[in-house]
C-alpha positions in Angstrom: -2.8 -11.8 -13.9 -2.4 -10.3 -10.4 -5.3 -9.1 -8.2 -5.7 -5.3 -8.5 -6.7 -5.1 -4.8 -3.6 -7.0 -3.6 -1.4 -4.8 -5.8 -2.9 -1.6 -4.4 -2.5 -2.9 -0.8 1.1 -3.9 -1.4 1.9 -0.5 -2.9 0.2 1.3 0.0 2.4 -0.7 2.4 5.5 0.2 0.3 4.5 3.9 0.4 4.3 3.7 4.2 7.7 2.2 4.4 9.2 5.0 2.2 7.6 7.5 4.6 9.0 5.8 7.6 12.5 5.8 6.0 12.2 9.6 5.6 12.0 9.4 1.8 9.7 11.5 -0.3 6.9 9.2 -1.3 4.8 11.8 -3.2 5.9 10.8 -6.7 5.7 7.0 -5.8 2.1 7.6 -4.6 1.1 9.6 -7.7 2.8 7.3 -10.2 2.2 3.9 -8.7 -0.3 3.9 -5.9 -3.1 6.1 -7.3 -3.3 4.1 -10.6 -3.4 0.9 -8.5 -6.2 2.3 -6.3 -8.2 3.2 -9.4 -7.7 -0.3 -10.9 -8.8 -1.8 -7.6 -11.9 0.4 -7.4 -12.8 -0.6 -11.0 -13.2 -4.2 -9.8 -16.3 -3.2 -7.8 -15.2 -5.3 -4.8 -15.9 -4.0 -1.4 -12.4 -4.1 0.1 -11.1 -1.5 2.6 -7.7 -1.2 1.0 -6.4 1.4 3.4 -7.4 -0.6 6.5 -5.8 -3.8 5.2 -2.6 -1.9 4.2 -2.5 -0.4 7.7 -2.8 -3.9 9.2 0.0 -5.3 7.0 2.3 -2.3 7.6 1.7 -2.7 11.4 2.6 -6.4 11.1 5.7 -5.4 9.2 6.7 -2.9 11.9 6.3 -5.6 14.6 8.2 -8.2 12.6 11.1 -5.8 12.0 11.3 -4.1 15.4 14.8 -3.5 16.5 16.3 -3.8 13.0 
């Protein structure tokens, strides 16, 4: 079973990538990200999902610069 917090973070990063590519991410966010965020919140763990997703997205941007 996968960690709901990791799943939510990964989906937030994917949503940011869609935005960067100029694609409409609203349905992706509604259908995939929101339920994942709710599942992560239900764990009761104190994890800043958005901050971690921003860090990972920033790392992805740096790693893929110039591509």
